[in-house]
C-alpha positions as CSV (number, residue, x, y, z in Angstrom):
1,X,97.1,131.0,101.4
2,X,93.6,132.7,101.4
3,X,93.0,135.5,98.8
4,X,90.5,137.6,101.0
5,X,92.0,141.1,101.7
6,X,93.8,141.2,104.8
7,X,93.9,137.3,105.2
8,X,96.4,136.7,102.6
9,X,98.9,138.4,104.6
10,X,102.3,135.9,105.4
11,X,104.2,137.0,108.3
12,X,107.7,135.9,106.8
13,X,111.1,137.9,106.3
14,X,111.5,139.4,102.9
15,X,114.6,140.6,101.3
16,X,117.1,137.4,101.2
17,X,117.1,134.0,99.9
18,X,115.9,132.8,103.2
19,X,112.6,134.5,102.9
20,X,111.1,131.2,101.6
21,X,112.5,129.4,104.7
22,X,108.8,128.9,106.3
23,X,107.5,127.3,103.1
24,X,110.1,124.7,102.9
25,X,109.6,124.1,106.9
26,X,105.8,124.0,106.1
27,X,106.4,121.3,103.2
28,X,108.6,119.2,105.9
29,X,105.7,119.4,108.4
30,X,103.1,118.2,106.0
31,X,105.0,115.7,104.2
32,X,107.9,114.4,106.0
33,X,106.5,115.1,109.7
34,X,102.9,114.8,108.9
35,X,102.7,112.4,106.0
36,X,100.2,114.5,104.0
37,X,98.0,114.6,107.4
38,X,97.7,111.0,106.8
39,X,100.0,109.9,109.3
40,X,97.8,111.7,112.0
41,X,94.8,110.0,111.1
42,X,96.6,106.4,110.5
43,X,98.3,106.5,114.1
44,X,94.8,107.9,116.1
45,X,92.7,105.2,114.2
46,X,94.9,102.1,115.3
47,X,93.3,102.4,118.4
48,X,89.6,102.9,117.2
49,X,88.2,98.9,116.7
50,X,89.9,98.2,120.5
51,X,88.5,101.3,121.9
52,X,84.8,100.3,120.1
53,X,85.5,97.0,121.4
54,X,86.0,98.1,125.0
55,X,83.5,100.7,125.3
56,X,80.7,100.0,123.0
57,X,79.6,102.5,120.4
58,X,77.9,105.1,122.6
59,X,80.7,105.6,125.1
60,X,83.1,105.6,122.4
61,X,81.3,108.5,120.9
62,X,80.8,110.3,124.0
63,X,84.5,110.1,124.7
64,X,85.2,111.4,121.1
65,X,83.1,114.4,121.3
66,X,84.5,115.1,124.6
67,X,88.0,115.0,123.5
68,X,87.6,116.4,120.2
69,X,84.4,118.3,119.8
70,X,85.0,120.5,122.8
71,X,88.6,121.3,121.7
72,X,87.5,122.0,118.2
73,X,84.8,124.4,119.5
74,X,86.8,126.2,122.0
75,X,90.0,126.2,119.5
76,X,87.8,127.7,116.6
77,X,86.0,130.2,118.5
78,X,88.4,131.5,121.3
79,X,92.1,130.5,120.2
80,X,92.0,131.3,116.4
81,X,90.6,134.9,116.6
82,X,93.6,135.6,118.8
83,X,96.1,133.8,116.9
84,X,95.1,135.5,113.9
85,X,95.2,139.0,115.2
86,X,98.7,139.6,114.4
87,X,98.0,138.6,110.8
88,X,95.6,141.5,110.9
89,X,97.7,143.9,112.4
90,X,100.8,143.6,109.9
91,X,98.5,145.5,107.2
92,X,95.7,147.1,109.3
93,X,95.1,151.0,109.1
94,X,93.2,150.4,112.4
95,X,94.6,147.8,114.6
96,X,92.1,147.8,117.1
97,X,90.7,144.8,118.4
98,X,87.3,146.0,117.4
99,X,88.4,146.7,114.2
100,X,89.9,143.5,113.8
101,X,86.7,141.5,114.9
102,X,84.4,143.6,112.4
103,X,86.8,142.4,109.4
104,X,87.0,138.7,111.1
105,X,83.2,138.3,111.2
106,X,83.1,139.7,107.8
107,X,85.1,136.8,106.2
108,X,82.8,134.3,104.2
109,X,84.3,131.4,106.6
110,X,85.5,131.2,110.0
111,X,89.4,130.3,109.9
112,X,89.8,127.1,111.8
113,X,93.8,127.1,111.7
114,X,95.1,123.6,112.8
115,X,91.6,122.9,114.3
116,X,90.2,121.7,110.9
117,X,91.9,118.3,111.7
118,X,89.7,117.8,114.6
119,X,86.4,117.7,113.0
120,X,87.7,115.3,110.1
121,X,88.9,112.9,112.6
122,X,85.5,113.0,114.6
123,X,83.6,112.7,111.4
124,X,85.8,109.4,110.6
125,X,85.1,108.2,114.2
126,X,81.3,108.7,114.1
127,X,81.7,106.7,110.8
128,X,83.5,103.8,112.3
129,X,81.1,103.7,115.3
130,X,78.4,103.5,112.6
131,X,80.3,100.6,110.7
132,X,81.4,98.7,113.7
133,X,78.4,96.6,114.3
134,X,78.4,95.6,110.7
135,X,82.0,94.8,110.7
136,X,82.0,92.8,114.4
137,X,79.4,90.6,112.2
138,X,82.4,89.6,109.9
139,X,85.0,89.9,112.4
140,X,86.9,87.1,111.0
141,X,87.7,89.1,107.5
142,X,88.9,92.2,109.6
143,X,91.2,90.3,111.7
144,X,92.3,88.3,108.5
145,X,93.2,91.5,107.2
146,X,95.0,92.7,109.9
147,X,96.8,89.6,110.4
148,X,97.7,90.0,106.5
149,X,99.4,93.1,107.0
150,X,101.7,91.5,109.6
151,X,102.4,88.3,107.8
152,X,102.7,89.9,104.3
153,X,103.8,93.5,104.9
154,X,105.3,94.0,101.2
155,X,101.8,93.0,99.5
156,X,99.7,95.0,102.1
157,X,101.7,98.3,101.9
158,X,102.0,97.7,97.9
159,X,98.1,97.4,97.8
160,X,97.8,100.4,100.4
161,X,100.1,102.7,97.9
162,X,98.0,101.5,95.1
163,X,95.1,102.6,96.7
164,X,96.4,105.9,97.8
165,X,97.2,106.7,94.0
166,X,93.5,105.7,93.1
167,X,92.3,108.3,96.1
168,X,94.4,111.0,95.7
169,X,95.8,111.5,92.0
170,X,92.3,112.2,90.2
171,X,91.1,114.8,92.9
172,X,94.7,116.4,92.7
173,X,94.3,116.7,89.1
174,X,90.6,118.2,89.1
175,X,91.1,120.3,92.1
176,X,94.8,121.0,92.2
177,X,97.1,120.2,95.2
178,X,96.4,123.0,97.5
179,X,92.9,124.3,96.8
180,X,90.7,124.2,100.3
181,X,86.9,124.0,100.8
182,X,85.4,126.1,103.4
183,X,82.1,126.1,104.7
184,X,81.4,128.0,108.0
185,X,83.9,126.6,110.5
186,X,84.7,123.7,108.5
187,X,87.5,123.1,105.9
188,X,89.6,120.8,104.2
189,X,92.1,120.4,100.9
190,X,89.8,119.1,97.9
191,X,92.4,116.8,96.9
192,X,92.7,115.0,100.2
193,X,89.6,113.6,101.8
194,X,89.8,110.1,100.1
195,X,93.5,110.0,100.9
196,X,92.8,110.9,104.7
197,X,89.7,108.5,104.6
198,X,92.1,105.6,103.2
199,X,94.8,106.1,106.1
200,X,92.1,106.4,108.8
201,X,90.5,103.0,108.1
202,X,93.9,101.5,107.0
203,X,95.2,102.3,110.8
204,X,91.9,101.0,112.1
205,X,92.5,97.8,110.0
206,X,96.0,97.6,111.3
207,X,95.0,97.7,114.8
208,X,92.1,95.6,114.8
209,X,93.9,92.8,116.4
210,X,96.1,94.4,118.5
211,X,99.3,96.5,117.8
212,X,101.4,94.3,119.7
213,X,100.7,91.5,117.2
214,X,100.4,93.7,114.1
215,X,102.4,95.6,111.5
216,X,103.3,98.0,114.1
217,X,104.6,94.9,116.8
218,X,107.8,96.1,118.6
219,X,109.6,93.2,116.6
220,X,107.5,93.9,113.5
221,X,108.5,94.5,109.9
222,X,108.4,98.5,110.3
223,X,110.4,98.5,113.6
224,X,113.1,96.1,112.1
225,X,113.5,98.2,108.7
226,X,113.1,101.5,110.2
227,X,116.4,102.7,108.8
228,X,115.3,101.7,105.4
229,X,112.0,103.5,105.9
230,X,114.3,106.6,106.8
231,X,116.2,106.4,103.7
232,X,113.1,106.0,101.6
233,X,111.4,109.1,103.5
234,X,114.6,111.2,102.8
235,X,115.0,110.3,99.2
236,X,111.2,110.7,98.3
237,X,110.7,113.9,100.1
238,X,113.9,115.3,98.0
239,X,112.0,113.9,95.2
240,X,109.0,115.9,95.7
241,X,110.8,119.1,96.6
242,X,112.8,118.9,93.2
243,X,109.3,118.0,91.1
244,X,107.5,120.8,92.9
245,X,110.5,123.4,92.1
246,X,109.5,123.1,88.5
247,X,105.9,124.0,88.8
248,X,105.5,125.8,92.3
249,X,104.7,129.1,90.6
250,X,101.3,127.4,89.0
251,X,100.9,124.2,89.7
252,X,97.5,123.6,88.2
253,X,98.6,125.4,85.2
254,X,101.6,123.0,84.5
255,X,101.8,120.5,81.8
256,X,99.5,117.2,82.7
257,X,102.6,115.0,83.0
258,X,104.3,117.6,85.7
259,X,101.2,117.6,87.8
260,X,100.8,113.6,87.8
261,X,104.7,113.6,88.7
262,X,104.0,116.0,91.6
263,X,100.8,114.0,92.7
264,X,102.8,110.6,92.6
265,X,105.7,112.3,94.4
266,X,103.9,113.6,97.1
267,X,102.0,110.3,97.6
268,X,105.4,108.4,97.7
269,X,106.6,110.8,100.3
270,X,103.9,110.9,102.6
271,X,103.7,107.0,102.7
272,X,107.4,106.6,103.2
273,X,107.6,109.3,106.1
274,X,104.5,107.7,107.3
275,X,105.6,104.5,107.8
276,X,109.0,105.7,108.7
277,X,107.7,107.7,111.7
278,X,105.5,104.6,113.0
279,X,108.7,102.3,112.5
280,X,111.1,104.3,114.3
281,X,108.4,105.0,117.1
282,X,107.9,101.4,117.8
283,X,111.4,100.4,117.5
284,X,112.5,102.8,120.1
285,X,109.4,102.9,122.4
286,X,111.2,100.8,124.9
287,X,113.7,104.0,125.6
288,X,111.9,106.0,128.2
289,X,113.3,109.4,129.5
290,X,111.2,111.6,132.0
291,X,111.6,114.4,129.0
292,X,109.9,112.2,126.5
293,X,107.4,110.9,128.9
294,X,106.3,114.5,129.6
295,X,106.2,115.4,125.6
296,X,103.7,112.7,125.2
297,X,101.7,113.3,127.9
298,X,101.4,116.9,126.8
299,X,101.6,116.5,123.1
300,X,97.6,116.7,122.2
301,X,97.3,120.2,124.4
302,X,100.6,121.4,122.5
303,X,98.8,120.6,119.4
304,X,95.9,122.6,120.4
305,X,97.6,125.5,121.5
306,X,100.8,126.0,119.4
307,X,99.2,128.3,116.5
308,X,98.5,130.4,118.9
309,X,102.5,131.1,119.9
310,X,103.7,130.4,116.3
311,X,101.9,133.3,114.9
312,X,102.4,135.8,117.6
313,X,106.2,134.8,118.0
314,X,106.6,135.4,114.1
315,X,105.1,138.7,114.5
316,X,107.4,139.8,117.3
317,X,110.2,138.8,114.7
318,X,109.0,141.2,112.4
319,X,110.6,143.9,114.5
320,X,114.0,142.0,114.6
321,X,116.9,142.4,112.0
322,X,117.9,138.7,112.6
323,X,118.9,136.3,109.7
324,X,115.6,134.2,108.6
325,X,117.0,131.0,109.9
326,X,117.6,132.6,113.4
327,X,114.2,133.8,113.5
328,X,112.7,130.2,112.3
329,X,114.9,128.8,115.2
330,X,113.7,131.3,117.7
331,X,109.9,130.9,116.6
332,X,110.4,127.0,116.8
333,X,111.9,126.9,120.3
334,X,109.7,129.4,121.6
335,X,106.6,127.8,120.5
336,X,107.8,124.3,121.7
337,X,108.5,125.8,125.1
338,X,105.7,127.9,125.6
339,X,103.1,125.4,124.1
340,X,104.7,122.6,126.4
341,X,104.7,124.8,129.6
342,X,101.1,126.1,129.2
343,X,99.8,122.5,128.6
344,X,101.2,121.1,131.5
345,X,99.7,124.0,133.1
346,X,96.6,123.5,132.2
347,X,96.8,119.9,132.8
348,X,96.8,120.6,136.7
349,X,93.1,121.8,136.2
350,X,91.1,118.6,136.6
351,X,88.3,119.5,134.1
352,X,91.0,120.4,131.6
353,X,93.1,117.1,132.1
354,X,89.9,115.0,131.6
355,X,90.0,116.2,128.0
356,X,93.4,116.5,127.2
357,X,95.6,115.0,130.0
358,X,97.0,111.3,129.9
359,X,95.4,111.0,133.4
360,X,91.8,110.7,132.1
361,X,89.6,108.3,134.2
362,X,89.5,104.9,133.2
363,X,86.6,103.9,131.6
364,X,83.8,101.6,133.2
365,X,83.4,98.4,132.4
366,X,81.5,97.8,129.0
367,X,78.1,96.5,129.3
368,X,77.0,93.0,128.6
369,X,75.6,94.1,125.3
370,X,79.0,96.0,124.4
371,X,81.0,92.8,125.3
372,X,78.9,90.7,123.0
373,X,79.9,93.0,120.2
374,X,83.4,92.9,121.2
375,X,86.0,92.2,118.3
376,X,88.5,89.8,119.7
377,X,92.2,89.7,119.5
378,X,93.9,86.8,117.4
379,X,94.4,85.1,120.7
380,X,90.7,84.7,121.5
């Protein structure tokens, strides 16, 4: 929570034990659904090397700037002020838009909401494109790592977890688990940049030989043991909640053993929930319905605009006397329905569909120079 005047306001109900429900739901979103956001970086990066192989660096980066950079700019400068306006209205003496705007531009940074993820993902994509020519010259080592993940999943995942500890725990102890860096429109949590980098490039390594053959194959170890990953994800999440409940009032002021326990339990929950999500996805991917196909096609657009609806619906719920659990249900269902419908409508506009739609034009054939730099699959 930002401690800058009106901007620290939280739109939640008070007066009963369920007032903290949004905080618990946020924890579920961060850890169980998002794997500490590492899940999102890993899933997207699985397709990085195949994309670079097929398109070449220049076309790959053009597509990334179009698909990530343009939504980042529009979301940042158009959607975010509208989304945060009700937060201002909760405590404002003058609730007018002009008064809000004067306060908004007086902030020492530009609040980005969920758009922060896009610029970091774009940054890692640029880094991957820069590294690709070097790694393509050592393709056997990269493909060997990808194959190793499939052939020896326990060792690969154990090494991955150890690397996660080294990447996250020292920064979490130095900066605390929730401290944010803000500079203009760019922001990220200070404890997690190496956590994100690790998940991104681990995903790139897993996907280098093609997901149909790697750790994420439909008959691979994650898909076969998805139920075990579910148990691990639930158990580790409960463990993290139990540890955090002891230090939530002041995580950075807690005794060092508690801070270490909180960091390790967070990593374990992120790790388990990430690979459970991937395992269940590849296990049941063959079961398709029109509803889930529509959700898949609109998912990216829903991510881009959902914040607008979730904040305004929370604001609207302030005037009701419903229990907090019902308010949460209304906000969730309303956000899902409105963001889904709005994205489906926006995708009917061809220019928008080229950025956020599944039906974007197929890429042109790669040039001969690009093909010469291709990283082949294991069958080559």
